[in-house]
N, C-alpha and C positions, 0 to 999 in steps of 0.2 A: 403082958406080952405073951403070945402063944408060943408053944414049944417050936412050932415050925418057923415062926418069925425069928426066934432066938438062934436056931440052927443056921439060918441065912446070914444073919449078922456076923456070926462066928466065922462062916466060910469067907465072907467078904474081907474080914480082918486078916485072916490067914493069907488070902490072895494078895492083899495089899503089902503084907510083910514080905512075901515071896518076891513080888515085883521090885520092892526096894532093895532086897538083898541081891537080886540079879543085876540091878543098875549099879550097885556099889562094886560088885565083883567085876562087872564089865569095865567100869571106870579104871580100876587098878590094872586090869589086863592091858587096856589101851595105853595107859601111861607107861607101863613096863616095856611095851613094844617100842614106843617112841624114844625111850632112853637107851635102848640097846644098840651099840655101835655096829656098823658094817653088816646090817641085815641084808640078805640077798634081795636083789631087785630094787634096793633103795640106795642109790649112789650118793656119796657125799658131794656137796656143791663144790665146784672147782675154785681154786684160789683166784683172787682178783687179777693177778698178773700172769695167769696161765690159762686163760679162757680159750678153748679150742676154736679154731677157724678165725681167730682175731689176730691179724698180723701185727708185729711190733713196728714201731716207727723205724724207718731206714736209718742206719747209723752211718756217719761220715767214714769213708774208707781210711784205713791207717796209712795207705800209700796209693798213689796213682800209677806206680811203676808197673809196667807190663813185663819187661825182661831186660837183662843186661847181657851184652855179648861183646866180642872183640873183633876187629878186622884181622885178617889172616896174618899180617905182619906185626901185630901188637903182641909182644911176648912178655911184657912186664907184668908185675903183680901190683894191683892197687891196694894200698893199705885199707883195711876194713873200716877204720874210723874215718878216714878221708872219704871213702865211698858213702858212709853214713851221712856225712855233711853234704855231699853232692846230692844224694837222694832227698835230703831234707830241703835243700835249695829248690830242686825241681818240683817237689810236692807243694811248696809254698807258692811257686809260680803257677802251677796248675790249679791250685785252690783259688788264686786270684782270677784266673780265666773262668773258672766254673761259677764263681759267685759275683764277679765284677765288683768286688769290694777290695779296695786298695789295701793290701797287706804291707806293713812295714818290714822289709827284708834286710834293712841295714844292720840288724843285730848279727847277721851272718858274717859281716865284714870285720876285719881286724879293727878298724876304726869306723864306727857307724856314721860319723859326720865327715868322713874323708871325701875327697873329690870323686873317687871311683864309686863309693857307696851312693853318693847323691846322684851321680850319672845313671847308675843302674835303676835307682828308685824313680828317677824322672821318666825313664823309658817305660817302666811298669805303669806309672801313673798315666802316661800318654795312652797306652793300650786300653786301660780301664775307661778313661774319660771319653775317648773317641767311640768306643763300642757302646757306651751309654747314650750317645747322641742318636744312634740308629733307632728307627721305629721297630725293626725286627728285634726279637729277644735274643741277644747275642751271648747270653750265658751258655756255658758248656755243660752238657749233661753227661755224667759218667765218663770223663776223659781217661785215656791211658797214654803212656809214653814208653818208648824204648830208649836205652842208652847203648851206643856202640862205640867202644873205646877205639880211638884212632891213633893218638900220639901222647906220650908223656915224657917230660923232661924235668930234671931236678937241678936246682942251683942252691946248694946249702940247704936251708930250711924251707925253701920255696919249691913248690911242685906245680907245674903247669900241665893241665890235661886238656887235650882237644878231643871232643867226642861228637858223634853225630846223633841227632835226636829224631825219632819218628813219633808222630802224634796221631792219635785216633780220637776223633772228636765228634760229638753230636750236639750241634747248636740247638738251643731250645726251640727256635722257630721252625726247625726242620729236623726234629728229633729222630725221625725214622730213617734218616740218611746219614751214613757215616762219612765224614770228611777225613781224608788222610793227608798228612804232610810228612814227606820223607827227607832225610839227610839234611836237617838244619844243623849247620856247623856251630858249635859252642867251644869257646876257649876260656877256661877259668884257671886263674892262678891262686893257689892256696899257700898259706904259711903255717908251718907247724909250730905251735907255741905250747911248750911242755908236751902234754899228751893229746892236745886238741888241735883242730885245724880251723883257720879262719880264712875268709876270702879276701884277696888283695884286689883282683880286678876280674871283670866279666866282659866278654865280647860275643855277641850273638848275631849271626848273619840272617836276620829276619826283618821285615819291613819296619815295625815299630822301634826296633833297636838301632838300625842303621840310619833312620831319620834323625836320631840324636847324635850318634857317634860320627856320622859324616859331616855334621854341621858344627860340632863342638870340638875345640882344641883344648887339650888338657894342659895343666901347668899353672892353674890359677889358685889364688888363696881361697879358703873355704867360703868367705863372704862373697867374693866375685864369682866363684863357681856357682853358688846357689842362685845368684842374681841372673847369670847368663842362662843357666839351665831352666829356670822358671820362665824366662822370656822366650826361650826356644820352644818349650812345651806350649806356652800360651799361643805363640804364633802358629804352630802346627794345628792346634785345636781350632783356632779361628779359620785357618785355611780349609780344614775339613768341613767345618760348618757351612762355609760359603759354597763349597762344591756339593755338599749334601742338599742345600737349598735348591741348587740348580737341578740336581737329580730328582728331587721331590716334585719340581715343576714338570720335569719330563714324564714322570709317572702319571701326573694328573692329565697331561696332554694325551698320554697313551690311553688312559681310562675314557677320555672323551673322543677317542678315535683319531686324534691328530698325530702329526709327525711320522706317519707310516712311511718308511723308506721305499721308494719306487725307482726303478731304472730298467730300461729295455736293453737286454743283452742277447747276443746271437745264440748262446748256449746256456743251459742251466748248470746248477751245481749239485752234485750228488752228496747230499748231507749224510745219508746213511753210510756211505763208504768212508766219508771223512770221520764220522763218529766211531766207526769200527776201528779205524787206524788210530784215532786218538786214545781209545781205551786199550788197544793192544800194546802200544808202545809208551804207556805212561810211566812204568817203572823199569823198563828195559830200553835199550837203544837198538834201532834197526841196523844190523851190521852192513846193510847196503849203503848206508850214509855215514859220512864223517860226523862224529859227535864233538861238540864244542864246549862241553861241561867245564873243562879245565882252562879254556882260553877265552874267557869272557861270558860264558853261559850258553846254554843250548835252547833257550826259550823260543827265540824267533825261528831257529832252524826246525824245531819240533812243529811249530805252527805252519811253516812253509811246507813241510812234508805232508801235513794233514790236508792242506789245500790241494796239493798235487795229487794226493790219493783221491780227493773228491772230484778230480777231473780238470782242475785249472792247469793249463799247459805252461811250460817254461817259456819265457819271453826273452828273446835275444835282440829284439828290435829296439832302436832308439838309443838315446844317450845313456850315460851311466845310471842316472836315477830312474830311467824308464825301462830298465831291464830287470828281469827276475829269473834267475837261473842257478843251477848247482850241478855241474858235471864233475867237479872235483873241488877240493878245499882251497885251491889256489885262486886268489882274487884275479879276475880277468874282466876288464871293462870293454873288451872288443865285442863286436856283434857276431861273434862266433859261438858255436855250441861247445864251449870249453870253459873250464874254470867255474867261478861263481861270481855272483853280483853281491854288493853290499846289502841290497834289499832282501836277499834270501836269509841273512843271518843277523841283521841289525834292526832294532826296534824302530828308530826314527826313519831309516832309509826305507823300510817296508811301508810305513805310513805315507811317505812322500810318493812312493810308487803307486800305492792304492789310490791316493788322492789325484794324481796327475796323469795316470796312464790313460791314453785313448787309443782307439784302434785295437790291434791284436793284444790278446792277453787278458789279464784280470779285469773284471767289470764289478765295481763295488761302490758302496756309499760310505764315506768316512764320517765320523762323528754322528753316527746314527743314534736314534733314541734307543737306549739299551733294553728297554722293556719289550722291544720287538726282536730281541736277540734270539737266535736259534742255534741248534747244534751245528758246529762247523764255522760259525762266525768268529772273528778275531777280536780279542780285547787287549787293551794296553793300559797299564797303570803306572803311576809315578808320583812325585811330589816336587814342590818348588815350581820351577818353570818347565819341567820336562816329564817325559815318560821313559821309564827304564826297564820295563818288563812286559813281555807279551804272554797272553794266556789264550786258551781256546774255550769257547762256550760248548758245553756238553749237555746242557739241559736247563731247566728253569724250575723255580719253586712258585706254586700258585696258591692263592687264597681259596676260601670256601666258594667263591663265585667264579673260580677258574681264571682269575686274573693274575698276571705275573707280579710277584713281589721281589724276586731276586733271580740272579742267574747262577748256574753251577758251572765251575771252571775246572779245567785241567791245565797243568803247566809243567815245564821242566826247569830245573836248577833255580830255585828249590822246587822239588817235585810236589805238585798238589794234585789231589784227586777228589772230585766232587766237592770242591771248596766254594763257598758263596762269595760273590763279588763284594758283598757288604763286609766280609771278614777281613778284607784288606784295610790296613790302617792308612795306606797311601790315599791321599785325597783325590788325586787326578785319575779319572776313569773314563775311558772312551771305547766305543765299539765300532769296528769296521765291518759293515754288513756285506757279506760276500753274496753277490747276486748271480754270478756266472762268469762267462768269458766271451770275448768277441774274436771273430776271424780276423 
């Protein structure tokens, strides 16, 4: 081998050794960097349950309570433990409405199998089962309630509290609209047992509750009470299903363009003015009119005022049932511009007037297909063989095709605002279509 050749081989060996040394040193440098904690610009990965911009699952609220207040003449102090039981009762009731899952609330009662506990649970069960029959999703999204203490009496270890309840509801099928219910009267009797409180009885002035209490007479053995209450609930649910079937047929007719109410009247009806009045006086009473809240209810009086605001004139012509007037709160069946007629303030009398009036005054179509209802039309609801409550249509809920699926209502005593017709547990529902008036 020549000297030149030997020198080249030696250089190649030295170069190879240098390359190997560089690679070894580079390997350890890189390994050292990767094991060094908190190196700038190299953030640690986030923990699994703390990933940025990933919202947690919504938690169930600890309470649906909005606020507690007192009427001005309520000067007593409610025991904090009693109030805790009351709030727990209300929260379970609102959880039932929001989920439409029947919650057993009898554990809040002194005796969970008592007649009063069963009566209350029957009313709750009626509410849940009827709302499940509806095609609309009647669950309540994010409800809230107020408690307004009205009266409290004490008899030994028993304390009876009467309070008003305001509800703020978002039905799932119309989630973007808030339905409000004001001044629901509740009366609950508690008994103090050592340091705890248990419920003895509940009375609630609301449709699903009075449908039970108005039909049921207390004083039965537990076995008979359960049998009667089960039968009562079953009959109410069957009645509701029958009326719902009729209502579903009416909606199908509406979708097919059938049943549209028509009637020729001399003058039209100003629905915009009627709606403005309905919204202005939903939570207050117009001081120009007598209010009947404490003497039978203000619902029909409120509705009559709305029609009058929309241009329907008072009618003093004809017999008692063919008049519609309110010049004062005194009943006056004469054909004079004085007093009031029954039709102005009473549900059934107004229906008879709307149905039978000819000539001067209101021009309307009774028992109209409700899916043609518009702001300013009159609705009536009830159960059994009658109608006991008048409401006013203030709008409608439509599906993605622009077709009406429900009506929005206002009413007085109990005061409802933007409440769906399907929200009523009363099975009987009818619409009086206001077309205008005649000379």
